[in-house]
N, C-alpha and C positions, 0 to 999 in steps of 0.2 A: 655778861660773859657771852662770847659768841658761841654759836652751836658748832659742835664737832662735825667735821665733814664726813660723809659716808665713805667707807672704804670700798672701792670698786675694782674688780679684776676683769680685764678684757682678755679673752683667750686667743684672739687672732689680730693681725694688723688690720686696721680700719682706715678709710680715707683720712688724710691729714686733718681736714677741717673738723671731722668728727672727733678725732683724738684730741685736738686742741680744745674743743669745747668741753669735752669730758674732763680734761685736766683743769680747766678753769672752774668747774663746778664741784668736783669731787676729789677725794684723795685716791687717785687712780693709778693702777699698775698696768702698764702697756707691754706688749710683746716687742722684743727687739728684732725677731725674725718672724716670717710668715709661715710658720709650721704649726701643726696642731700640738696642743699640750699632750703630754703623756698622761696616762690614767693617774699616776702618782702626783704629777703636777696639778691636775684637776682637783684631786682630793685635798691637797695642801691648800690650794686657793680657796676651796669651799669652806675649809675650816678657819680661814683667817680673814675673810672679807664679809662685808654686809650684803654686797650685791655682786653677782656673777653675771658677766655678759658673754654667753657662749654663742657658738654658731652651729650649723648643721653637722660639722665634723666632730663635735664633742658628744660622746655617748654618756648621758647623765642618767644612770639607772638607779634602782632603789638602793643598791649597796652604797654607792657614792653619796646619795642623799642621806642615807642613814648614818653615815660616818661624818657628816658635815658639822655636827655640833649645833649649838644654839645661836651662833652669831649670824649665820646666813639667813637672810629674810626675804630676798628677792632674786629670782633668776630672770633677768631681762634679756630674753633671747634676741639675737641679731638675725632676724629672719621670720618668715611666716610660719613654716612648718615646725611643729614641736614634737614630732614622733620620736625624736632622739632624747626626749626628756620624759621621765616618769612623772607626769603631772599629778597623778593621783597620790603617789607617795609624798611628793613635795607638799601637797595640800594637807595631808595627814600630819606632816611635820611642822606645819605652820609657815611654810615657805611659799610665797606667791610666785607665779610664773606669768610673764607677759611676752608678747610677740610684736611683730610689725606688719599688720595686715594692710592691704589696700595699695601700698606704694609701688608694688611690682607688677600690677595687673597688666598695664599696657606693654611693658617690656617683655613679659613672658608671652603675651598674645602675639606680639610682633615676631618673636623667635619661633613660635608655633607655625605661623604662616610661612616664615622663611624655610623651615624644615619641610613643610608640605610642598613648597615650590622646588626646593633643592632635590627632593626625592623624585617627584613626578617628572621634573625636567632634566634629571640626571646631571645636575650641575657639577658635583664632585668628580664624576668621570670625565667631564669636559675639562675641568681644571687640571686633572692628572695628565691628560693628553698634552696640554699646553706646557705644564711644568716639566714634563719629560721630553719636551721638544719632539713630539711624535705627530704633530698636526701636519697633514699633507694638503690642507686646503678644504674648502667647503665641498660636501658631497650630499646628494639628495636623501640618502638613507642613513647618514651617520648620526649616531647618538640620538635616535628618535625617542622622545619622551612622550608624555601625555598632556593634553590640554586640561587645565584646572577648571575652567568655566564649564558649568553643567554637571560636574561631578557631585556625588552625594557624600557629604561630610557628616559623620556621626560623632558627636561630642559626648564623651563619657565624663560627666561632672559639669553641671551648669551653674557654678558659682560665678564670682566676679570675673575670673580669668576665662572660664568657658563662655560667658556671655560676650566678653571682649573678642574672643576668637570668632564667635558667631557673626559679629558685626563686620569683622574684617573679611571673613569668608563670603558673606553675602555681597560685599563690594566687589569681590573677584568673580561673582556669578555662580558660586557654588550653591547647591541645594542643602540647606542646613537642617540636621536632625539632632536629637539629643536624648540621652537617658540620664535620669537624675533620681536621687533618693526621693525627692519631692518634686511634683510637677510645678512649673512656673505658672504665674497668673496668666489668664488669657490675653490681657493687654500687653504683657511682657513678651509672650510668644509672638504676638502680632508684630510688635515693634522689632523683634529680632528676626522675623521671617523664618521661624523655626517650627519643626514638628516634633512632638513628644512620642517616645516609644516606651511603653510600660515594660516590655520585655527586652532586656539587653541582648539576649540571644537572637531575637528576630531582627533587631537593629543591626547588630554586627554582621549578620549574614547578607545584608542588603546594601551595605555601604561600600563606596569606593575608597574612602579615607576614614580612618578611625583616629581621633585625637584624644589622648588621655589627659584630662584636666581635673581629676579628683585627688583628694589627699590620701595619704597612706594611713589607714586605720586597720584594726583587726578584720573588719568586714570587707576591706578592699584589697587585702593581701592576695596576690595572684588572682585578682578578679578576671584578668585576661590570662586564664590558664590554658593548658594544652587543648582541652576540649573546646573552649570558646575560640581560641585562635584558629582551630580547624574549621570553624564556621565561616571565617572570612573568605571572600572570593579570591581565587588565585591571582587576579590582576589588581588586588587592593593593596593599600599601604597603611602602615600604622605609625603614628607620631606620638612621642611621649616627652612632655616638658614638665611633668608633675613630680611623680616619685617612681623610682625604678622598681620598687617592690610590687607595684600594681600589675606588672607583667611577669610571667614566668620566662625569664631570660633564656634559659636553656632550651625550652620548648620553642620560643621564637627563633632562636638561632638555627635549630634543626629545620624548621619550616622554611626559613629564608634560604638555607643552603639547598633544600630540596625543591625550591621553586614553588612551594605551596602558598607563599605570600610574595607579592611582587617586590616590596621594598619596605624599609623602615627608616625613620629619622628619630634619633635618640639623643636627648640631652642629659638624661639621668639613667642610673643603672642599679640593678637589684643589690649589688654588693659594693656600691660606691666606686672607688677607683679600680677595684679588682674586676675588670671587665672580662667576660668570656673571650679568650684569645681567638676563638674561631669566628667571633663576631667581627673582629678587626680585619679579617681576611676578605670579607664580602664586598663586592663592588656595588651591590644594590642597597647598601646601608650608609647613612650619613651619621657619623658619630661626633658629638660635640662635648666639650669638657664642662658640663653644667654651667652654661653661659646664659641661661634664660633670663636671669636678673642682672646680668653683668653690664649695666650702664652706670656711669659716674653719678648721674642724677638720681637713679634709683638707690644706689648704695648710700649716698648722702642722706636721702630721705629716710632710709632705714635707720641710720644713725640718729637722725633727729627724733624719730619715734622712740628709740631706746632712751634717749636723754629725757624726753617728756615723761616716759613711764617711770624712770628713776626719780626725776625731780618731783613728780606728783606724789610718789610714794614717800619721798623724803619730807614732803610737806604735810604728811599725815593722812593722805587720801588714797583711795584705791587707784592703781594704775589704769588709765583709760583703755589699755589693750590687755587687761588681765585675761588669762586663759583658765578655764575651769574644766574639769573632766567631762561635764555634760556637753561641752562644745565640740568634743572630739568625735 
């Protein structure tokens, strides 16, 4: 007798090749439209499937997990960050959680450098002039930005993405510094041409550019709070391609409006799509709609990791990318 196929629910539309492969391997339920599931739909899915494949837009808290029943055995997250999943409660309920690490490192690092360049060279302002047909020709003092080479970059979070940013920044001639929970090995620091700061406050006060590349955890929530933002130099900029909750968005908005920080490049926001409307009004801010991982190659590789995690679990083994609370 053939083995019954796992019931898998996918909460958002995924690249066609990923959905096709999932359908070949499992009894999969896919979304017809690319909108987030409601809380009620999520709860129903979790009660009726063996494996849930959620994304960052799905808030899976202890209440939903507690109501899931006994059938759900694996939450195979489509993404690296799992701060939207109560991993500890899932573990207590015997539900495994997996993610997709490693595949988005270069894509996110590329976007970080793009934001650094866009903010320092005032590219969106130049684009607006062109799109509004207001360009009157070249002028010696028009839209003067700053040179990236020689600037001091402070990276907050020196994991895989932070290190990838460091390599790119060094190639642009930036002086690379970092603060991390744990200091890197000397040979890694040498290879990355980077300097370690034990004190985040001291690093922030001396950098020309701050790049946020750490995950969102209870200890990093508002790590860049109003007090720490005030330590930044008035001519410095801040870039965030990690998690919006790491920065106090309201405090940042106030300081940008007051000219206490030169500019910002943001791909993520504290309250998701509910962005502070005053932030949208600022010409010294580059806002992107969470595009850091938005490459076709990266999204397909994410799907491949999800499939491997589910297939390995289905074969009776621990998913290779299982997340446990001690990792967070």
